[in-house]
N, C-alpha and C positions, 0 to 999 in steps of 0.2 A: 493657368489653371485658375478655374472660378472658385471662389468663398465656400460655393454649395458643395464643390466638388470633391474640396480638403476635408470638409467636414464630413463626407460624405465616407472619405476614406479612412478617417480615423477613427469615426464609429464602428465602419464594417472591421477595420482591426481590432478595437477593441473586445469587440462581441468575438471573433474567431479565435483571438487570444484567451477569455474566460471559458468559451466553451470547452475549448482543447486540453486547459489547465484545470479545469473541474472535472472532468471525463476523464483524464487521463491519471489524475492524482488522490483521486480520490474514489471511497467507498468500492475500494479492487477488495480482493482475497488474497491471502498469502496463503501457503502452507510451511509447517515443522515435519519432519517425520525423522525417526532414527536413519542414520547412514545419510540425510540430506550433506548441503555442502552450503556453509554460509556467505560461499562466492559463487552460489548460484542464482537464481530471478527471484526464489522464493514461489515462483509458479507452481500448477497442481504436478507439472512434471518435472520440476527444478525446485524441491520444496527445501527450504533452510533448514540448519541441521539442529540449532538452538533456539528456546522460546524467547528469550533475552534479547538476542540479536533482531532476532523478527520485530519484537516490542520497542526496540532501540529505533529500529529504519522504518516501519509501516508509517503512510502518514493520518492523520487524524480522520476518522470516520472509515477506516479499513475494518475486516475481518482477518482474524489469523485463525487459521483452521490448526488444530493439532493432532496429528496421527497417534493411531495406538500407539504404544511402548513406553518405557519406564526410561524418562529423562532427568539427569542429575543436576540439581539445583547448587549452585554455590552463594546463596543470599536468597534476599526477596527479591520480589520482581514488581517493578513500579510500572503500570501504565498508565498510557496516555490516556486524557478523556477523549470519548468519540472513537475507543479502538476497542473492539468488542473480539474475545477469543472465546472460542467454544471446541468441540473435536469432530473432525475430519470423518466423514464415513467412505469415502475413499482410499 
């Protein structure tokens, strides 16, 4: 196998790995709702139950949408840099 071909394969692999990880794990939107479940995916149809769980489990660059309702907080919430929290209109 030629040196050029090996280099091409390595660069291609790194490019694909970077493309998949950056789109798969950043800039996602997660949801929290009354009646949600922290064992779910946090997706629009499978929201999490608590704001703190969402804050602790989303990657930087994500958005957490909180659906209307009364949420009981047991303490303060620390939000990671790069995570946005806002209301959900859905």
